[in-house]
N, C-alpha and C positions, 0 to 999 in steps of 0.2 A: 705335322708335316712329315711326309715320308722322305727319309734320307736315301739318296741315290748313290750309285757307284761313282758318278761324276763329282758328287759332293766330297766323297772320300779322296778322290784324286786331287781335287783342288786343295783340300786341307793338307795333304801329304806332299803337295807340289810335285806330282808325278802324272803320267798319263793314265787314263782309264785302263788301258791295256796292261800296264804294270800292276795296278791294283788287282785286276783279274788274275794275273799270273801268281801274285802273292797268295791270294785267297784260294785259288784252285791247286796251288802247289805243283803245277805241271811244267814249270820253266824256271831255270836258275835265276835268282835275283840277288843282288848285292845285299850283304847283311844289314848295312845301315839303311838302305832303301826299304828293305823288308820291315825293319823296326819302325821306321817312319810311317809306313802304311798301316801297320797293326795298331800303332798309337792313334792314328786318325780314326780307324775303325772303332776303337774303344771310346774315344772322345765323342764321336757322333752316334755311338750305339747303332752302328750299321748292321743289318742282317742280310746275309747273302741270299739273293733270289734263287729259286730252284731252276730246273731245266727249262721250265716254261712258265710264263707269267700266270697262266691259268691255275698253276699249282701253288701259287704264292701263299695261300692260306692253309695248305694241306699240312698234316702232321706226319711224323715218321713213326716207326715202330719202337722208338726209344723212350724209356722212362728213366728219369734221373732221381736218385735217392740221395739226399744230402745228409751227411752225418758229421758230427764234430770229431769223433775219434772211432774208427772202425774197430780198433783193438779193445775198446771199452765194451763189455758185454751189454750194457744198457743200449747202445746203438747197434751193436752187432745182432742182437736178438730181433730188434724191430726191423732192421734192414733185411735180415735173412727171411723173416716171415713175409715181408712185403714182396721180396723177390720171388718167393715160391708162388704167390698168387699171380704175379705179373707174368712169370714164365710159363704158367699153365701147370696142370697136374702131371706128375711123373707117369711114364709108361704109355703115353699116347702114341709115341713113335713117329709123329709127323707134326709139321707146323700147322697151327690152326689160328686161334685168336690171340696167341701169345705175343708178348712184346719183350724186347731186350732191356733188362734192368741194369743200369750202370750206377754203382755206388761212388759218390763223390765225397772224399774225405777232406773237410775244410780245416781240420786242426784247430777249430774254434776261431778262425780268422774271419772277421767280417768282410775283408777284401776278397778272400778266396770264395766266400759264399756268393758274393755278387759275380765274381768271375765265372764260377761254374754255372750260374743261372744264365749268364750271357752266352756261354758256350752251348748250353742246352737250347737256348732261344735260337741260336744260329742253326742248330740241328733240327729245329722244329719238333722238339720233344712232344710226345703225345701227352705226357704228364710229368709233374715234378712232385716229389714228396719231401717235405722238410721236416726233419725230426729234431726232438730235443728243445730245450729252452731257447728263447730269442734274446738278442742283445738289446738292452734298453738304452739306446743312444738315439737321440732325435734325428741326427743326420743319417744314420744307418737305416732307421725306420722309414724315413722319407725315400731313400734310395731303393730300399727293398720294395716298398709299395709301388713305386714307379716301374721297377723291373717286373714284378709279378703281374702288374696290370698289362704290360706289353705281352707277356707270355699268355695271359688269359685271353687277351684280344685276338691273339693269333691262333687260338683254339687249343692251347695247352691247359690241361686240367691241373689245378693247384690243390694239393692236399697237405694239411698240417697234421703231424702225428706227435703228440706230446708237446705241442707248441700252441700257446694261446694266440688268437688273432689280435694283432696290435692295432690294426686300422681296418676300415671298411672301404679302402680305395681300390679294390680289385675283386674280380669275380671268382671267389674261392669256392671250390666244390664242397669242402668240409674241413673242420678243425676238430681233431680228437684231442681233448685236453685231459690231463691227469689231475685228480683232486689232490694236488700237492699240499694245499693249506690244510684240508681236512685230515689227510694222512699224518701230517706233521703234528697236528694238534692231538690226535688220538695217541700218537707215540709218546708225547710229553705227558699227557694225562696218565698214561700207563706208569711212567716213572714217578709221577706225583703220587699215584695211588699206592706205590711201594714205599713211600715215605721220603723220597728224595726231595731236597730243597736247594741243594747247591749243585747246579747242573751247568756244565760248560757246553758250548756249542761250536763245532767246527763247521763253518759254513763254506759254500762254494764261492765262485767269483761274484763280487757284489753287483756287477752289471748285468747279470743273467736273470731272466724271469723265474726260472726254477728256484734259484737261490732265494730270491725275495719271497716267493710264495711259501716255501717251506719254512723260512725264518719267521714269517708272519704267523703261520699256524702254531709254531713253537711258542712264540711270545704271547699269543692269544691264550694258550693254555695256562701259562704262568700268570698272566693278568687275572684270569678267571679264578685262580687259586689264591689271589691276593699277594702274590710274590712280586716285590719290586726290587730289581737289582740294576746295577750299572751294566747295561747290556754290552757296552763297549769293552768292559773288563772281562766278561765271560763269553765273548764271541770273537772268533778269529776267522778271517776269510782266507781262502786259498783255492788252488785248482782242485778239480775233482779227481785227485789221484792219491795213491798210498802215501807218497812222500809228504804231501800236504797234511794228511791226517797225523802222521808221525810228528812232524815239526810243530803243528798247531797244538797238539795235545801236550807236548812238553811245555809250550808257552802257557797254556791254560793252567797246568799244574804249578808253574812258577808263579803265576798271578794269584792262584788260590789253591794251596796245598790241601785244603780240606774238601775239595770237590768229591762228590760221591757218585756222579754220573757224567758221562760224556755222550752227547748226541752228535753224530757225524752226518755230513751232507749226503753221503751215499755209502753203500756197503764197501766200496773200494777204499774210501777215506776211513771207514771204521776199522778196516784191517790195519791201517797205519796207526790208528789210535790205540788199538790193542797192543801192537808191538811196542809203542812208546811206554805204555803203562807197565808192561812186563819188564821192560828194560830199566824201569825205576824200582824194580823189586816189589811191585804191587800185583795183586791177584785180581782176576776177573771171574765172577762178580764179587768176590769176597770183599775187596777193598773199593773197587770202582766198577760200576755198571757201564756197559757200552751198548749203544743202539745205532743202527744204520738206516738206510732207506733204499728201496727198489726191490729187495729180495732177489738178488742175483744168484745164479746157481750154486756158487760156493758158500753162500751164507749159512746154509744148514749144516755144512761140513766143517765150519770153523769150530774151534774148541775154546770155550763152549760155543754152541750154536748161537748165531747172532740174532738178537731181537731186531726186527726191522719192519718196514712197511712194504707190502707186496703191491707192485704195479703189474698189471697183466700185459707185459711188454710184447709177447708173441701175439696175443690176441689183437692188440692195438695195431701192430705192424701188419698183420694179415688183413685186418679191416681196411687199413689205409691202402693196401695193394688192391683190394677189391673195388674200393671207391675210385682209385686211379684208373682202373680198367673199365669202370662203368658197370661192374657186376654186382653192385649193391647200391640201394637208394641212399642218398645223403640223409643225415638226421634232420629232424625239423629245425628250421632256422640255420642249418648248416653247421651247428656246433653241438658236440656231444661231450659230456664230462664223464670220464671213466673213473670208477671208484678205486680207492686205495685201502687195503685191509691190513690191520695190525697183525704181525706174526710174532707173538711173545715167546721167546726161547730162553736158553740158559745164560745168556750174557747179561741179563738184568736181574737184580735182586734188591732186597730191602737195603736202605741206607745204613751205614755203620752207626752204632750207638755213639752219641756224643759228637757226631759230625755235623751238627746243625739241624738234624731232622727229628731227633727224639724217638725214632722208630727202631725196633729190634732188627738185628741182622737176620736175613733169611736165605734160603736156597732157591 
């Protein structure tokens, strides 16, 4: 059932004219009245009609790109690549089929994610691109499915980049998913091949799909090698930031001083892990090997260069931008899995002799 301006007015206990003034911003309205109207708009999920009812289903030249943290290169690279495709090629000198890309920084907040989608819905965004892992919370999944369905029904293209589809309740253009499980498994297999058997894991937030998939790949490699450990003892969860890597690594070393390797949720977390190891007077990789994930630009410049898993972030972001613009055909079935490649560098080495592996130390 379509929500009308009169419905909002009734909920807010004001006149339809007052609702119009608040939404159009063309007339002063008391702060408490404005707040009441906006609360009613949110509660009823009201979308402002355009200048004419005949344009009600039209879309604008706006494309929203939702990211958890624009300061994180993982999101910045994808958003920048998508924006390049959405804004058109440089040097054309005139407006053509380009659209305006707006990056929405959610800070990882599920409430902000829904709020931005509502704002984009009101602006009749031509497309929305959601990047990064999804929150695995039933209530949020239900709310997101309903919101994305409304966007799709209004003509907004929905593209997921680095995010797996959680439900089939809306008309998604495409989901570009990263092979996080496969990449994590290959990374741990690399460490096992070097003789490591006591491996600590600094995981991301437990409620995120990316965290679960990478952890599943890591544990699958251990299981295949016949290694059974108390995973709660050798796994610490935290945010995807440097501080988390530092604190979690200190905790892992406290729990098991004989660890020979630490796997980090991503490269930023790995830098924190490296700092913690050095602050304990240990060397990398002489005493402990460190591995990350994503292959962010600074990974190769770390000392020693960081062993990691490369995700083609720029390529994925650019493809998402083309899909949002309708400049590329969606993959078969609407879902494409993007490969993850092991990048073995100097931060990993053979385990120390006598540290539970039996293997010689190597460079």
